C-alpha positions in Angstrom: 13.3 -7.8 -7.1 16.1 -6.5 -4.9 17.5 -8.4 -2.0 15.6 -11.6 -1.3 12.1 -10.2 -1.9 11.4 -10.6 1.8 11.3 -6.8 2.6 8.0 -6.1 4.3 5.7 -3.3 3.4 2.1 -2.3 4.1 0.5 -1.6 0.7 -2.7 0.4 0.8 -4.8 1.4 -2.2 -5.0 5.1 -3.1 -8.8 5.0 -2.8 -8.4 3.8 0.8 -5.9 6.6 1.5 -8.4 9.1 0.1 -11.2 7.6 2.3 -8.9 7.8 5.3 -8.1 11.4 4.7 -11.8 12.2 4.2 -12.6 10.5 7.5 -9.8 12.4 9.3 -10.9 15.8 7.8 -14.5 15.1 8.7 -13.5 14.3 12.3 -11.8 17.7 12.6 -15.3 19.3 12.3 -16.4 17.7 15.5 -13.3 18.7 17.5 -12.3 21.9 19.3 -10.5 24.5 17.3 -6.8 23.8 17.3 -7.1 20.1 18.1 -4.9 18.1 15.9 -4.5 14.3 15.6 -2.1 12.3 13.5 -3.2 9.1 11.9 -1.2 6.4 10.0 -2.9 4.9 7.1 -2.2 1.3 6.2 -4.0 -1.8 5.1 -3.2 -3.7 8.3 -1.8 -6.5 6.1 1.9 -6.7 5.9 3.2 -8.2 2.6 6.6 -8.7 1.1 8.1 -7.1 -1.9 8.2 -10.5 -3.5 4.5 -11.0 -2.9 3.9 -7.5 -4.4 6.0 -8.3 -7.5 4.2 -11.6 -8.0 0.8 -10.0 -7.7 1.7 -7.3 -10.2 3.0 -10.0 -12.6 -0.2 -12.0 -12.2 -2.3 -8.9 -12.6 -0.9 -8.1 -16.0 -0.3 -11.7 -17.1 3.5 -11.2 -17.0 6.3 -13.6 -16.1 7.2 -14.3 -12.5 9.6 -11.7 -11.0 13.3 -12.3 -10.9 14.9 -12.0 -7.5 18.4 -10.4 -8.0 19.8 -10.6 -4.5 21.3 -7.2 -5.1 21.0 -4.4 -2.5 20.3 -0.7 -2.9 22.2 1.7 -0.7 19.8 3.4 1.7 16.9 1.0 1.1 15.0 0.2 4.3 14.4 -3.5 4.9 11.0 -3.3 6.6 8.5 -0.4 6.6 5.0 -0.9 7.9 2.2 1.3 9.2 0.1 0.9 12.3 -3.3 2.3 11.5 -5.0 1.0 14.7 -5.7 4.6 15.9 -7.4 5.5 12.6 -9.5 2.3 12.8 -10.4 2.7 16.5 -11.1 6.5 16.6 -12.6 7.0 13.1 -14.1 3.6 12.4 -12.1 3.4 9.2 -11.3 0.2 7.3 -9.7 -0.3 4.0 -12.0 -1.4 1.2 -9.6 -2.6 -1.5 -7.9 -5.9 -1.0 -4.3 -6.5 -1.8 -4.7 -8.7 -4.9 -7.5 -6.5 -6.4 -5.4 -3.3 -5.8 -2.3 -4.8 -7.3 -4.2 -6.1 -10.4 -5.8 -2.6 -10.8 -2.4 -0.9 -10.5 -0.7 -3.4 -12.9 -3.2 -2.5 -15.6 -4.0 1.1 -14.9 -4.0 3.4 -18.0 -1.3 5.6 -16.5 1.1 2.7 -16.5 1.8 3.4 -20.2 1.0 -0.1 -21.2 2.8 -3.3 -20.2 5.6 -4.9 -22.2 6.1 -8.5 -21.4 9.4 -8.9 -23.2 
């Protein structure tokens, strides 16, 4: 884990992103031609990179992450999304929780297997 692991992000499951896109596309059908609206998609729950790394380790039964304290040039300390407009206007809410999403991601078949050594 780079830096101190305290970098903040808003992790949202791909299924929730797909559902948000579907809600936004469906809303276009009810709007005048040419009406465009932008929406941010996020879980609404800000987590740290350290929390994400620990959840991934727990999800695959791996060791606790190592915090390196090293920095990467160009890395942004905090990036979060405000999805209030999406929630308010389209009545959208994420369905997949953080821990469940990370556990699924950690063991997904496309991960190519997990090596714990």
